[in-house]
C-alpha positions as MATLAB code, in Angstrom:
seq = 'MNYNWQQSDWGNFTFSLQEIEDTLYDFVEKAGHLKGLLQAMPKESQEETLIEILVSEAIKTSEIENEYLSREDVTSSIRHNLGLFEPNQEVRDVRAKGVGKLMTEVRRTFNEPLSEKTLKEWHQHLFTAQTHINVGEWRTHTAPMQVVSGRVNKPTVHFEAPPSSEIPREMKRFIEWFNDTAPNGKNPIKYAPIRSTISHIYFESIHPFEDGNGRIGRAIADKALSQSVGYPLLLSLSATIESNKKAYYGALENGQKSNEITPWLHYFIQVIIDAQKNTESLIEFTLKKVRFFDAYKDQLNERQLKSINRIFQEGPKGFEGGMTAKKHMSITKTSKATATRDLKTLEELGVLVVRGSGRSTHYYLNMDC';
ca = [
      12.347   21.971    0.226;
       9.464   21.368    2.927;
       7.332   18.357    1.882;
       3.640   18.177    2.863;
       4.393   16.354    6.515;
       6.779   19.250    7.566;
       4.874   22.082    7.086;
       2.670   23.319   10.238;
      -0.854   22.622    8.205;
      -0.206   18.417    7.640;
      -3.072   16.481    7.747;
      -5.466   19.430    7.130;
      -5.649   19.014    3.296;
      -7.491   21.963    1.619;
      -8.892   22.056   -1.682;
     -11.696   24.160   -4.224;
     -14.555   22.296   -5.314;
     -15.668   24.814   -7.566;
     -13.785   22.928  -11.121;
     -14.771   19.654  -10.037;
     -18.394   19.280   -8.815;
     -19.914   18.101  -12.273;
     -17.030   15.390  -11.773;
     -18.430   14.851   -8.299;
     -22.033   14.235  -10.025;
     -20.877   12.406  -12.897;
     -19.258    9.592  -10.635;
     -22.596    9.452   -8.671;
     -24.564    8.837  -11.694;
     -21.934    6.376  -12.898;
     -21.670    4.172  -10.015;
     -25.710    3.781  -10.250;
     -25.288    2.907  -13.452;
     -22.614    0.711  -12.975;
     -24.504   -0.618  -10.361;
     -27.551   -1.791  -12.508;
     -25.800   -3.134  -15.440;
     -24.096   -5.432  -12.775;
     -27.432   -6.542  -11.689;
     -29.072   -7.158  -14.418;
     -26.257   -9.560  -16.071;
     -26.673  -13.442  -15.474;
     -24.802  -14.595  -12.280;
     -22.359  -16.439  -14.658;
     -21.349  -12.764  -16.369;
     -21.452  -11.203  -12.810;
     -18.725  -13.749  -11.884;
     -16.872  -13.070  -14.778;
     -16.508   -9.601  -14.637;
     -15.912   -9.509  -11.231;
     -13.089  -11.642  -11.588;
     -11.611   -9.764  -14.884;
     -11.737   -6.658  -13.028;
      -9.689   -8.178   -9.688;
      -7.291   -9.997  -11.829;
      -6.687   -6.556  -14.034;
      -6.313   -4.659  -10.802;
      -3.805   -7.430   -9.010;
      -1.629   -7.517  -12.481;
      -1.745   -3.860  -12.850;
      -0.685   -2.548   -8.990;
       2.267   -4.858   -9.580;
       3.176   -3.598  -12.891;
       3.266    0.015  -11.862;
       5.885   -1.313   -9.246;
       7.461   -3.031  -12.232;
       6.907   -6.376  -10.955;
       5.048   -8.745  -13.439;
       2.765  -11.722  -12.669;
       1.338  -14.546  -14.344;
      -2.367  -13.759  -15.365;
      -2.902  -17.360  -15.010;
      -1.571  -17.286  -11.507;
      -3.630  -14.548  -10.719;
      -6.444  -15.891  -12.164;
      -6.459  -18.718  -10.223;
      -5.527  -17.225   -7.136;
      -8.666  -14.920   -7.246;
     -10.879  -17.697   -8.247;
      -9.595  -19.595   -5.424;
     -10.226  -16.628   -2.793;
     -13.489  -16.019   -3.962;
     -14.430  -19.845   -3.516;
     -14.606  -20.760   -7.271;
     -11.458  -22.949   -7.254;
     -11.311  -25.168   -9.933;
      -9.935  -28.782  -10.040;
      -6.037  -28.837  -11.617;
      -5.760  -25.091  -10.947;
      -2.400  -24.373   -9.402;
      -0.867  -21.363   -8.146;
       2.711  -21.454   -8.881;
       3.685  -18.023   -7.925;
       3.483  -16.974   -4.249;
       3.425  -13.351   -5.116;
      -0.109  -14.349   -7.283;
      -1.419  -16.044   -4.631;
      -0.338  -12.708   -2.234;
      -1.746  -10.289   -4.401;
      -4.863  -11.925   -5.106;
      -5.740  -12.535   -1.389;
      -5.401   -9.241   -0.928;
      -7.435   -8.128   -4.067;
     -10.509  -10.146   -2.473;
      -9.774   -9.162    0.833;
     -10.356   -5.613    0.174;
     -13.277   -6.422   -1.196;
     -14.953   -9.010    1.009;
     -13.945   -6.813    4.120;
     -14.630   -3.283    2.530;
     -17.071   -2.292    5.093;
     -14.628   -2.520    8.212;
     -12.961   -0.177    9.910;
      -9.489    0.438    9.231;
      -6.759   -0.511   11.726;
      -2.934   -1.118   11.957;
      -3.384   -5.302   11.947;
      -5.549   -5.191    8.771;
      -2.671   -2.960    6.953;
       0.102   -4.970    8.339;
      -2.019   -8.141    7.097;
      -2.747   -6.827    3.770;
       1.431   -6.565    3.997;
       1.999  -10.018    4.509;
      -0.339  -11.106    1.688;
       1.917   -9.182   -0.592;
       5.140  -10.277    0.487;
       4.740  -13.810    1.938;
       8.232  -15.201    0.455;
      10.097  -11.867    1.085;
      12.897  -12.225    3.287;
      14.715   -8.688    2.438;
      12.402   -6.791    4.304;
      10.243   -6.668    7.667;
       7.058   -7.987    6.959;
       4.081   -6.987    8.315;
       5.459   -4.557   10.299;
       6.059   -0.492    9.773;
       9.466    0.421    8.979;
      12.389    1.088   11.569;
      15.348    1.896    9.624;
      17.425    4.963   10.277;
      18.231    5.461    6.694;
      15.781    8.482    5.014;
      12.372    6.605    2.985;
      13.249    8.272   -0.761;
      11.490    8.150   -3.724;
      14.169    8.236   -5.961;
      14.929    8.110   -9.704;
      17.909    8.203  -12.164;
      21.592    6.870  -11.753;
      22.296    5.109   -8.348;
      25.567    7.325   -7.885;
      23.497   10.574   -8.780;
      19.656    9.941   -8.054;
      16.987   12.545   -8.289;
      14.961   12.599   -4.898;
      11.193   12.772   -5.926;
       9.669   12.688   -2.029;
      11.454   11.494    1.430;
       8.907   10.510    3.939;
       8.853   11.146    7.771;
      11.778    9.662    9.635;
      10.868    5.626   10.753;
      10.742    7.304   14.488;
       7.581    8.842   13.686;
       5.495    5.896   11.789;
       3.736    4.775   14.922;
       2.467    8.283   15.941;
       1.665    9.308   12.028;
      -0.242    6.283   11.287;
      -2.284    6.077   14.565;
      -3.573    9.472   13.061;
      -3.823    8.611    9.790;
      -6.048    5.410   10.627;
      -8.197    7.656   12.949;
      -8.663   10.118   10.384;
      -9.777    7.418    7.744;
     -12.311    5.576   10.276;
     -13.592    9.317   11.629;
     -14.007   10.373    7.670;
     -16.331    7.112    6.995;
     -20.392    7.511    6.459;
     -20.970    6.781   10.455;
     -17.600    8.340   11.512;
     -17.435   11.369   13.361;
     -16.370   13.621   10.442;
     -17.573   11.567    7.416;
     -16.616   13.246    4.371;
     -19.683   13.762    1.774;
     -18.083   12.669   -1.514;
     -16.703    8.940   -1.858;
     -13.787   10.438   -4.471;
     -12.597   13.182   -2.338;
     -12.396   10.584    0.744;
     -10.584    8.349   -1.540;
      -8.005   10.903   -2.935;
      -7.025   12.299    0.160;
      -6.886    8.982    1.640;
      -4.215    7.730   -1.155;
      -1.981   10.884   -0.597;
      -1.957   10.842    3.039;
      -1.021    7.608    3.147;
       1.757    7.390    0.592;
       3.430   10.396    1.882;
       3.376    8.693    5.529;
       5.222    5.428    3.305;
       5.081    3.167    6.503;
       6.252    0.352    5.010;
       9.884   -0.808    3.660;
       8.451   -1.725    0.674;
       4.722   -2.243   -0.697;
       3.682    1.495    0.047;
       2.239    2.010   -3.498;
       0.175   -1.356   -3.427;
      -1.396   -0.489   -0.160;
      -2.252    2.808   -0.876;
      -4.067    1.977   -4.118;
      -5.991   -0.807   -1.643;
      -6.609    2.170    0.643;
      -7.879    4.145   -1.899;
     -10.586    1.336   -3.414;
     -11.545    0.796    0.372;
     -12.309    4.306    0.605;
     -14.569    4.524   -2.307;
     -16.608    1.380   -1.676;
     -17.231    2.571    2.123;
     -18.198    5.769    1.060;
     -20.767    4.498   -1.394;
     -21.820    1.566    0.638;
     -21.323   -1.504   -1.439;
     -17.933   -2.803   -3.085;
     -17.559   -0.996   -6.308;
     -16.080   -3.308   -9.494;
     -13.186   -1.111  -10.837;
      -9.559   -1.003  -11.368;
      -7.856    1.974  -10.354;
      -4.691    0.414  -10.926;
      -5.469   -0.418  -14.734;
      -5.814    3.289  -15.111;
      -2.908    4.375  -13.529;
      -0.639    2.168  -15.238;
      -2.054    3.377  -18.444;
      -0.043    6.688  -17.849;
       2.522    5.898  -14.878;
       4.402    9.080  -15.240;
       0.974   10.919  -15.239;
       0.583    9.464  -11.689;
       3.879    9.764  -10.462;
       4.027   13.351  -11.708;
       0.619   14.367   -9.905;
       1.671   12.411   -6.594;
       5.180   14.153   -6.329;
       3.564   17.813   -6.818;
       0.210   16.910   -5.033;
       2.883   16.226   -1.974;
       4.714   19.804   -1.774;
       1.790   21.364   -0.179;
      -1.758   20.588    1.758;
      -3.627   22.247   -0.411;
      -4.147   19.372   -2.985;
      -6.699   20.687   -5.685;
      -4.459   19.823   -8.902;
      -3.844   16.318   -7.013;
      -7.637   16.117   -6.509;
      -8.561   16.924  -10.144;
      -6.007   14.103  -11.401;
      -7.090   11.333   -8.987;
     -10.695   11.906   -9.765;
     -10.299   11.454  -13.282;
      -8.504    8.370  -12.449;
     -11.675    6.986  -10.813;
     -13.928    8.589  -13.361;
     -11.969    6.754  -16.567;
     -11.666    3.322  -14.319;
     -15.669    3.388  -14.401;
     -15.828    3.998  -17.764;
     -13.242    1.072  -18.323;
     -15.452   -0.984  -16.248;
     -18.585   -0.062  -18.332;
     -16.612   -0.608  -21.857;
     -15.717   -4.294  -20.218;
     -19.439   -4.993  -19.002;
     -20.593   -4.211  -22.442;
     -17.551   -6.466  -23.708;
     -18.936   -9.696  -21.273;
     -22.428   -9.130  -22.620;
     -21.195   -9.435  -26.564;
     -19.133  -12.213  -25.257;
     -22.382  -14.174  -24.066;
     -24.221  -13.408  -27.097;
     -21.520  -14.533  -29.197;
     -20.941  -17.737  -27.790;
     -24.502  -18.124  -27.904;
     -24.960  -18.108  -31.488;
     -21.309  -19.850  -32.326;
     -20.352  -22.473  -29.847;
     -21.967  -25.222  -31.601;
     -20.593  -24.287  -35.058;
     -17.182  -24.347  -33.923;
     -14.600  -26.840  -33.575;
     -12.665  -27.518  -30.439;
      -9.483  -25.609  -31.906;
     -11.942  -22.288  -33.257;
     -13.257  -22.301  -29.624;
      -9.605  -22.352  -28.063;
      -8.153  -19.640  -30.268;
     -11.452  -17.683  -29.906;
     -11.265  -17.807  -26.214;
      -7.720  -16.625  -26.392;
      -8.663  -13.600  -28.262;
     -11.178  -12.856  -25.820;
      -8.615  -12.967  -22.583;
      -7.344   -9.761  -23.824;
     -10.886   -8.193  -23.091;
     -12.012   -5.151  -24.764;
      -8.906   -3.607  -26.071;
      -8.251   -6.751  -28.253;
      -5.892   -8.986  -29.326;
      -2.878   -7.397  -30.330;
      -2.077   -7.698  -33.942;
      -5.031   -9.573  -34.512;
      -5.252  -13.367  -34.998;
      -3.283  -15.077  -37.652;
      -2.780  -18.804  -39.087;
       0.865  -18.692  -37.457;
      -0.382  -17.791  -33.787;
      -3.515  -20.153  -34.398;
      -0.846  -22.881  -35.126;
       0.622  -22.111  -31.882;
      -2.267  -22.147  -29.557;
      -4.224  -25.469  -31.045;
      -0.588  -27.333  -31.662;
      -2.277  -28.010  -35.493;
      -0.683  -27.769  -39.046;
      -0.747  -24.769  -41.374;
      -3.295  -26.178  -43.767;
      -5.451  -26.848  -40.665;
      -5.152  -23.186  -39.186;
      -5.534  -22.039  -42.658;
      -8.622  -24.110  -42.886;
      -9.748  -23.007  -39.413;
      -9.610  -19.656  -39.752;
     -11.148  -19.314  -43.316;
     -14.485  -21.256  -41.891;
     -14.735  -18.481  -38.953;
     -13.893  -15.753  -41.869;
     -17.088  -17.614  -43.675;
     -19.164  -17.542  -40.562;
     -18.708  -14.156  -40.318;
     -16.858  -14.860  -36.769;
     -13.812  -12.972  -37.860;
     -13.078  -10.207  -40.328;
      -9.875  -10.161  -42.505;
      -7.580   -7.475  -42.755;
      -4.658   -7.242  -45.544;
      -3.171  -10.460  -47.772;
      -0.668  -13.079  -48.242;
       1.509  -13.045  -45.290;
       0.262   -9.798  -43.387;
      -3.274  -11.536  -43.258;
      -5.054  -10.906  -39.875;
      -8.055  -12.150  -38.283;
     -10.241   -9.958  -35.738;
     -13.146  -10.892  -33.983;
     -16.455   -9.469  -35.464;
     -18.135   -8.091  -32.523;
     -21.283   -7.152  -33.887;
     -22.209  -10.651  -35.403;
];
């Protein structure tokens, strides 16, 4: 099989816009709508939404690669890098420090041209404490760079990237393409989602680093989107991708077989649209949360507030399985009798709605109260 980079039209990606023009207009409309919603929010709510999106992106871009980070550490890292660090917030996991720095750096420098130096610094952020790979440098090993799955003794090869000896030339060409297709470049690409989509598959197909290519590649896609619209977009591509990793890897594998990338374009642009929808849900959730605390914060005791905050941490998807007396006891370190009383009071106030009975009693937030 000849992969895309082995074909004569490598780097000259072609596609049909016929079936996606309406989707491209949807993107523009949603981007403007989200920008307006954010600007209308109180400053504290804007900050909270920004942090939530960046934390989601940091955690999910790592989970796609089967690396699981502490949400608390990632949140602290991002708050620190945004200049919102609070006393006694310590980041114990160096991986969380690195990915938090990467997320905020991509956002802060979105409008700057891409460079070899930038990409290598991003890689250093991700692998601060690693010694098993060549951090902050293009790969140089002579073994084939392959994406594989299955058994070690009988792996399935999904893709093989260009040999290491070709990486400096390929990356020079990629970086030039990226900057030339920016809004002020020599050959600007009109639609932000198209530039983002091509930039991701282009970079992933080169696979220039020993590890971390997926995370860097998603950061590049994010940068391309923000550059092309002229401001840093607030969405998490990785959270959308991680919800169906199989579809992502399947679309990427198929897309790397040819430089006619219409199916890949369809897939990835839908990821972008879905990420916008998720951001809109988060904004609505954040505004409901603000109204909730305005209405109830003076009526709840410290234990109740602690449990309610824990529920809100789960975001729009909600607290899996609802709140129970046992969970409330664990969160607040209180007795069963007190936990039962606390939850009953929250039900009577209309804060929580109850489902089930006896040992199967579960409580859920009433977001419409």
